[in-house]
N, C-alpha and C positions, 0 to 999 in steps of 0.2 A: 357375534364377534366377542371374543375374550380379550379384554384390554391387557391382560397379563401375558398373552402370547405374542412373540415377535411378529411383526408385519411381514418380514422377509424382504423389505425394501433395501435397495443398495444404490450407490451412485452409478452413473453411466460410465462409459469407458474413459480412461485418462486421456489427456491431450497435453500438448506442449505450448507454453508461452515463453517469452524471453525476458530476462531481467538483466539489465546492463550488458546485453549481448550474450548472456549465458542461458542455455535452455533450462527450463524448470518445469517439472511435472505438475499438472493441475487436474482437479476433478470437477465435473459439473456441479454448480451450486456453491463452490468455494468463492470467497472474496479474495481480492488481491492480497490482503494482509494474511489470510489463512494460508494461501499458497506460499507466500514468502516465509512465514514462520515454519511451515512444514519443511521447507528447504534449508532451514537453519539460518535464515537471513532475518535479523532483528532490527536493523536500522536501514532506512531508505530515504532519508531526508536530512538536510542540514539546516540549521537556523540561519537567518539572514545576516546577522552581524558577526557572530563568532564562529559560525560553521560547526556548531555542536550537533552530534548525531541524534536523530529522533526516529521513532518507530511507532508502534501501537501504544497508546496510553489508556484511553477510555474504552476503545473497541466498539463504541456504539454511535459514532458520528457526532458527538458533542464537541470534542476538542478538535484541534487541527494538527496534532503531532504526526499523524500518519500520512500526510500529503505525499503524493507520488505522481509521476508523469505516466499516463497511459495513452499509448498511440498518439504521442506528441501533444497531448492535452495536459498541461500542468494543473496542479492544485486539486487532484482527485483524491478523495478520502479512501485510502486503501481498505479500511474496515467496512465500507459500504459498497464498493464497486465490485460486481461479480466479474470473474474472469471469463474470457471467451477464447476459443481456440485461435492461436496466432497473435494474441495480444502482445504488444511490445511495451514493456514496463521499464521505467528508468528511475534511478535515484534523482530526487528533486533537490537541486542546489538553491538555497535561499527561497526566493519567490517563485522560481521556476521560469522566470522571464529573463533570458540572457540580456545583460546590460542594464537591467532595472535594479539590480542589487547594488547597494552602496553602503559604505561605512557611515555610521552616524544615524542609521535608521533607528527608530524607536522600538527596539526589541524585536522578537521573532514573530509577533502577531499570533502567538500560539499559547499565550498564558505563561510563557517562560521568558525571562530576560535573555536576550539574544545570544 
């Protein structure tokens, strides 16, 4: 085997997921963040207090800027979660738990002031 020769590997067939109700093309092995970025979507969460937009910051699962809702499960790190055919992905507002967000919370819990 020659390590300088391409292996000829490629992704499997594309499939569709939805983001905030809109169909988005995905490839096997991509993370939610990679799919959203490839679709031109760079923000999919807002902070708890001030509603500031967030997307990928570190890209390796250390921070919590890329939190997203996947199949009704909030607080999923988009940079770590692999997409699957039919996934329903949504923008996460604040904590992702309706009614739990409130003014006066101590920052966004993501290393950034709210």
